[in-house]
N, C-alpha and C positions, 0 to 999 in steps of 0.2 A: 512607476514601479509599484508592484503589488506589495502591500503591507501584510504583516502577519495578522491573522484574524483568529480570535479564540471565542468560542461560544460555550457557555456553561450549560450542562445538561443537569436538570434537577429531577431526581426520582424520590418522592417523599420529601424530606427536608434536607437531604444531603446532596452536595454537588458531587457528581461522578465524572471522573476523567475517562477518556476513551480507552478501551481495553487494548486496542491494537493500533499501531501506527503503520501506514502504508507509505513507503518512500519510493518515489519514482526518480531515478537518476537520469537526468537530461532527456525527459520525454520529448518525442518528436511529433506526434500526431494528436491534434487537438480533440478529435472525436474520442480517442481512447482515454485521454485525461478527463474529459467531461463525463464519460461513462464510469470511470473509476471514482470520480467525485460523487456521483450518484450512489455507487456501491458504498462509499464511506458514510454517506448520510444514512442509508438504510441499515448499515451494520454498526453504526456509532463508532466509526474509526476516524482518526486524524490523518489528513493527507499532507505529506511532506514532498514538495517539489524541489529537487536538488540540482544545482548547476544551471547551465544554459538550456533554455527552453527552445524547442523548434517551432514555436508559434508565439503569438501575442496572447496574453491572458484575456484580451478583449475579443479574441477570435470568435466569430459567430458560430463556427462549427463546434467548438468546445462548449459554448453556452447552450447550443441546441442539444448536444448530446447529454448534457447535464440537466436539461430541461429547466424547470423552475426551482430545482433543488440547489443550484449553484451557490446561492446566497447562504445556504445552510451548511455548507462544507466547512469543517474545521480545517483551516488551511494554514500551513506554515511554509514560507518561502525561504530556502537556504541557498545562498549564492554559490558556494563551492563544495566540492566533495570533501575537501579537507575540513571545512567548517562542520559538515555533517558528521564526519568521523570524530572530530574533537568533542562534539556534543553527545553523540550516541554510542560511540565505541568505548563505553565505560561499564564498570561492574553493575550499575543499576539498570542497564538495558540489555536485552537479548536480541541480537541481530540475527536474522535468518535471510540468507541470500537465495534468490530463486533463479535457476539457470538450467537450460536443457543439458548443459555440460556437467552438472553435478551428479554424484553417485547416490547420495541418500534420497529417499522419497519424502515428499512434502508431509506425509502423515507422521513423520518423525519430528516435525517442528514442535518444540515444547509449547504446550497450551498453557498460557499464563493469563490470568485475569487481573493483573495488578498494574496494567498500563506500561509494562516494561518491554513488551514484544514489538519489534520493528521488523516488518516484512519489507525486504529491499528488492526492487525490480529494476532492470536495466533498460536501455534504449530499445525501441521496437525493432530497429534494423540490425543491431549488433549485440544486444544483451549487455551484460555487465563486463567491465574491462577484465582482461585476463589476469592482471596483477591482483585484483580483488578476489577472483575465484581461486587463485593459487594461495594467497595469504589466508583466506577464510574457507578453505575446502571443507573443514570439519563442520562449518555452519552453513553449507550450501546444500540446496535441495532442488529436486526436479519433480515434474509431473510425468509419469510414464505415458508414452504414446507408442503407436505402432512403428514409428520411425519413417512413415510414409509422408510426413509433413516436416518442414524445417522447424516450425515452432507453432505454438498456439497463440492466439491473439492475447495481448497483454491484459486487456480488461477481463477476458474470460479466465485467464490465469489468476489474476487478483481475486476474482470472485470465488473460484474453486478453493484456493488456499485459505482465504479469509473465512469463508463459511465452514470449512472443515475445522479450523481452529475453534470457531464459535460453537460448532456442534459438539466438540469435545468438552467445551465449557458449559454444556447444556443450554446454549443460547442465552446465557445470563444477560439480563437487562433488555432483551429484545421481546417484542410482543409475539405471542403465539397465535393470535387470531389471524384470520384470513384477510389479507390486504390486496385488493386488486386495483 
């Protein structure tokens, strides 16, 4: 069983918590989770894996997708969806649910740099459960597409939304030099 891991980031003399949390609800494809872990390391986000996983955390594909960054991922494992909501559906957090079925556009997600923003993504094959989208419709967002695809890849979606929020926060805490 994967234990929660926390890594402190120090900038100057103060410890800084991640600005954004990325929650994956029952992720199914190890390569996507590995890629999202890499995004989290590069964007200084915390990754929350919620519910039953469709793979082993030891899966070679997930590790390969995350490359040598996987040990640097700020990772929290949450066993159930109800445990996730008990912890994060509180006034101190802002939940933003991403779904192709939402009406609002992702650029309307509140850009907060206080560690309270949690971006929530569903399973690769079915997305978020309908009951969540119904209950939290006012906090659900989408990426506009032509409609000629069922959906975008989840790792691409996480990247688009995360870096848009960070752009609106002037990339606070991120290096602005070229990294190849």
